[in-house]
VEXPA-46430 format. One record per residue (C-alpha): x, y, z. Coordinates in steps of 0.5 Angstrom, whole numbers, plus 500, padded with zeros to 3 digits. Example, Ala and Ser with C-alpha at 12.3 -4.5 7.8 and 13.67 -1.06 7.14 Angstrom:
<sites>
((525 491 516))
((527 498 514))
</sites>
This chain:
<sites>
((829 400 392))
((824 395 391))
((823 391 385))
((816 393 384))
((818 401 385))
((823 401 379))
((820 403 373))
((826 405 369))
((833 402 368))
((839 404 364))
((843 398 362))
((850 398 360))
((849 394 354))
((855 391 349))
((850 387 345))
((854 381 347))
((851 375 350))
((851 377 358))
((847 384 356))
((843 381 351))
((839 376 355))
((839 381 361))
((834 385 357))
((828 380 357))
((830 378 364))
((829 385 367))
((823 385 363))
((821 378 366))
((823 379 373))
((823 387 375))
((815 388 373))
((816 390 366))
((821 396 367))
((823 401 361))
((830 399 359))
((834 404 356))
((840 401 353))
((847 405 353))
((853 403 350))
((859 407 351))
((864 407 344))
((871 406 347))
((873 404 340))
((870 397 339))
((869 398 332))
((864 393 328))
((862 391 335))
((857 397 335))
((854 395 328))
((846 394 329))
((847 395 336))
((841 399 337))
((836 395 332))
((838 389 336))
((837 392 343))
((830 395 341))
((828 388 338))
((830 385 344))
((826 389 349))
((829 396 350))
((825 402 349))
((831 405 346))
((839 405 345))
((844 410 346))
((851 409 343))
((855 415 346))
((862 416 343))
((867 416 349))
((873 415 345))
((876 422 346))
((875 422 353))
((877 415 354))
((884 416 351))
((885 423 354))
((882 422 361))
((883 415 362))
((889 412 358))
((894 418 358))
((894 418 366))
((896 411 366))
((901 412 360))
((904 418 364))
((904 414 370))
((907 408 367))
((902 404 370))
((902 396 369))
((898 391 373))
((902 384 373))
((905 386 366))
((897 388 364))
((896 394 361))
((890 396 364))
((885 395 357))
((879 393 361))
((881 396 367))
((881 404 365))
((875 403 360))
((870 401 365))
((870 408 369))
((870 411 363))
((863 408 361))
((861 408 368))
((861 416 368))
((857 416 361))
((852 411 364))
((851 415 371))
((850 422 366))
((845 419 362))
((841 415 368))
((841 422 371))
((838 426 365))
((833 420 364))
((831 420 371))
((832 413 371))
((831 409 378))
((837 404 377))
((843 402 373))
((844 395 371))
((851 391 368))
((852 385 366))
((858 383 370))
((859 376 373))
((860 375 380))
((867 372 379))
((870 378 375))
((873 385 377))
((868 389 372))
((863 389 377))
((867 392 382))
((869 397 377))
((862 399 375))
((859 399 382))
((865 403 385))
((864 409 379))
((857 409 380))
((858 410 388))
((863 415 387))
((858 419 382))
((851 417 384))
((852 415 391))
((844 413 392))
((843 410 385))
((840 403 385))
((845 398 382))
((842 391 379))
((847 386 378))
((843 380 375))
((849 375 375))
((848 375 383))
((841 374 382))
((839 369 377))
((839 362 377))
((844 362 370))
((850 358 372))
((854 358 366))
((855 361 359))
((852 355 356))
((846 356 360))
((846 363 357))
((846 361 350))
((840 356 352))
((836 362 355))
((838 367 349))
((835 361 344))
((829 360 348))
((828 368 348))
((829 369 341))
((835 373 342))
((840 374 336))
((847 372 338))
((854 373 334))
((857 367 337))
((856 359 338))
((858 354 343))
((865 353 339))
((868 360 339))
((865 362 345))
((871 366 348))
((870 371 353))
((872 378 349))
((873 385 351))
((875 390 345))
((876 397 345))
((881 402 341))
((887 400 346))
((886 392 347))
((883 386 346))
((882 380 351))
((881 373 350))
((879 368 356))
((875 362 357))
((875 355 352))
((882 352 351))
((885 358 355))
((882 356 362))
((887 350 362))
((894 353 363))
((897 348 360))
((895 350 353))
((899 354 348))
((894 360 345))
((893 359 338))
((896 365 335))
((897 362 328))
((890 360 328))
((886 364 323))
((881 368 327))
((884 368 333))
((888 374 333))
((884 380 331))
((889 386 332))
((895 383 329))
((899 377 327))
((903 372 331))
((911 374 331))
((912 368 327))
((908 371 321))
((910 378 322))
((915 381 316))
((922 378 316))
((924 386 315))
((924 391 321))
((920 397 321))
((923 403 324))
((918 408 327))
((919 415 331))
((914 418 336))
((914 425 339))
((912 427 346))
((910 433 350))
((910 433 357))
((909 425 357))
((903 426 352))
((904 423 345))
((904 428 339))
((907 426 333))
((908 419 329))
((913 419 324))
((914 426 324))
((906 427 323))
((902 431 328))
((896 427 331))
((892 427 337))
((893 421 342))
((887 417 339))
((890 418 332))
((897 415 334))
((894 409 338))
((890 407 332))
((896 408 327))
((901 404 332))
((895 399 333))
((896 398 325))
((904 398 325))
((905 394 331))
((899 389 330))
((903 388 323))
((909 386 327))
((907 382 332))
((907 387 338))
((903 387 344))
((901 379 345))
((901 378 353))
((899 371 356))
((898 371 363))
((895 368 369))
((893 374 373))
((891 375 380))
((884 378 380))
((881 383 385))
((876 378 388))
((881 373 390))
((882 368 384))
((887 367 379))
((885 367 372))
((888 366 365))
((888 371 359))
((891 373 353))
((891 380 351))
((893 384 344))
((895 391 346))
((900 393 340))
((899 400 340))
((899 401 347))
((905 396 348))
((909 401 343))
((907 407 347))
((909 405 354))
((916 403 351))
((917 409 348))
((915 413 354))
((919 409 359))
((925 410 354))
((924 418 354))
((924 418 361))
((931 415 362))
((933 421 359))
((929 427 363))
((927 424 370))
((933 425 375))
((934 418 379))
((930 419 385))
((924 422 382))
((924 416 377))
((925 411 382))
((919 414 387))
((915 414 380))
((916 407 379))
((914 405 386))
((908 409 385))
((906 406 379))
((905 399 382))
((900 403 387))
((897 407 381))
((896 400 377))
((893 397 383))
((888 402 384))
((886 402 377))
((885 395 376))
((881 395 383))
((876 400 380))
((878 405 385))
((879 410 379))
((875 416 383))
((879 415 389))
((883 421 393))
((889 417 392))
((889 415 385))
((888 423 384))
((893 425 388))
((898 420 385))
((896 423 378))
((898 430 381))
((905 427 382))
((905 424 376))
((903 431 372))
((909 434 375))
((914 429 373))
((912 430 366))
((913 437 365))
((920 436 362))
((918 429 359))
((918 432 352))
((922 429 346))
((923 424 340))
((924 416 340))
((926 412 335))
((924 404 335))
((925 398 331))
((919 393 331))
((921 386 329))
((917 380 330))
((914 381 336))
((920 385 339))
((921 393 340))
((928 395 340))
((931 402 342))
((934 405 336))
((935 413 339))
((932 418 343))
((933 425 344))
((930 431 348))
((931 438 349))
((931 437 357))
((936 431 357))
((940 430 363))
((945 425 359))
((951 429 358))
((956 425 353))
((962 430 355))
((961 428 363))
((960 420 362))
((964 419 356))
((970 414 357))
((974 419 353))
((977 425 356))
((971 429 359))
((969 434 364))
((969 430 370))
((974 430 375))
((975 423 377))
((979 425 383))
((973 428 386))
((970 421 387))
((975 420 393))
((972 424 398))
((965 422 395))
((967 415 397))
((970 417 404))
((964 420 406))
((959 415 403))
((962 409 406))
((964 412 413))
((958 409 416))
((960 402 413))
((967 403 416))
((965 406 423))
((961 399 423))
((966 395 421))
((971 398 426))
((966 398 432))
((965 390 430))
((973 389 430))
((974 393 437))
((978 399 433))
((974 405 436))
</sites>
């Protein structure tokens, strides 16, 4: 669709630097279209304060803040947790939030009769792919506008200059301008001193960490917690029934207080470059550990091993923006079958950034103390002779052939 034909645009709006300057830029470069700013609330908390006022003041016709927290947890985070999906140690905090937000953008764009959807993702990042593949899957004929691939702005410094020239209010300054993404699952930090891989993250510096503390500053006494799962979904925290969302929020507090969930990695972006990021994922790190712990009791060897292989593929699909792909859906169907008996209770000890196993129980456990004990057991050790003879038969025949003994 030609620029002059675009009369109404739905903008993925966070109120941050990128999306704040996009509103006046769209007004200037797209024949003064109506801008509907849409912010998907996936748990970014205080970042939502004053968003509507700011968007309208900057030039938007209106601002819609959609509460997506329940959908985000139940429809996006939980499938990844059950799959054990991890991308290069990264627990996908930004990756699975984007298709959730994009789904809401498409819904609102169709309801509002918008001509286009706009996002503020850079041409260097993964998010441009995640948003646009989701839009293509849900509204395949919708026009997509990506200003970072059109305008002459080359850096965040130039963005700040543009904002200042257009009287766009900012909460950042040139010295603290980390690129951050925050939701109820995680907080990411990129840019500034972190772009030099030789620099240690400033974990102990006041204000750097937002979801917790450095392990150095965590309590000197451990904290014990329990989690209960039903079919792979967390249902209780410390014996209190809660929704999965409530459990994540509770674990963020206790995990953050104990220095849990800090990750400093150089990851391989979809677009081909390496990028250094520091992530805070206190509650998510605990949940992944607890879920994996419970699966060691309830999954048989071959299912567990196959699931582990598919977890890598699942994570890559999510990271690469292919949430709505047939393969992701197919793997989720497989995962759901594996979770039918992932029910039970796990006890963990949190201590200065560490998660220590402290006990696990399940009514569907495949662990039998009476069989595996080093004491007198129900296991007939003589049975191993025949097993080894059959299992080793190909090896034995191969060796005999090589030695001319056949």
